[in-house]
Phi, psi and omega in degrees: 000120180269339181255125179272147180290144180260132179248138179287140178276162179291137181290149178290166183282004183082198179279122177266198180297316180288323180294324180290320179295317180289337176286327181273341183302315178298323179294318179295317179297320177297317179298318180297317179296315178299321181299311185282334183263335184239305189290310183298313177297324179294320177297322179295316178297320179296321179295317178295320179294319179297320178293320179297316180295320181293332184263016177294140177216166182300136179099346178292138176268124188231163173241129179273172179298332178275359179091009180277130180255133180197181179243144182287126179254334181207140179247123178260152182284335187276026176089021179232153173226154176258126184241130176268115184261344175205165179304124179065018175241109183240140177231150175262127179234154176288141181301324184293342180276354178281121185263335186205144172254116185285313175217132180273143172274159179291141179295148180286133180292140182293319181219125179283133179282147179272140177265184183297327183279358180088009178258159176285164179299321181294319179292322179296318178295322179297317178297319179298317182292326178293320179295319180293322182287338183279354176088012181275000000 
């Protein structure tokens, strides 16, 4: 006989406890990599954008989603702002369409301090600028 008989080997026990864990390990690692490289940075950007939108105030120079650059003239509570895109040309845009704030205005002081003359700091600065502008 030149051909030897072939005998079937005993079948393996299938996936046991260790086999299942090693089968799920690559999927878990892929999820962890996606979390740190894609999901977490996107959540951080969304959080920063939401804070930027919440802190919009009059005088801020902004860029809308359509690429229009203008300055905020009025802030509405219902999610809209009025943006002046040219002299005497104002449009109302949704806050969520604002993509970037180019320059922030200084926050308004809660209470103006009184100077020695009994005027507020803003009024004193206004008087100084008027004196400088008059050429004296």
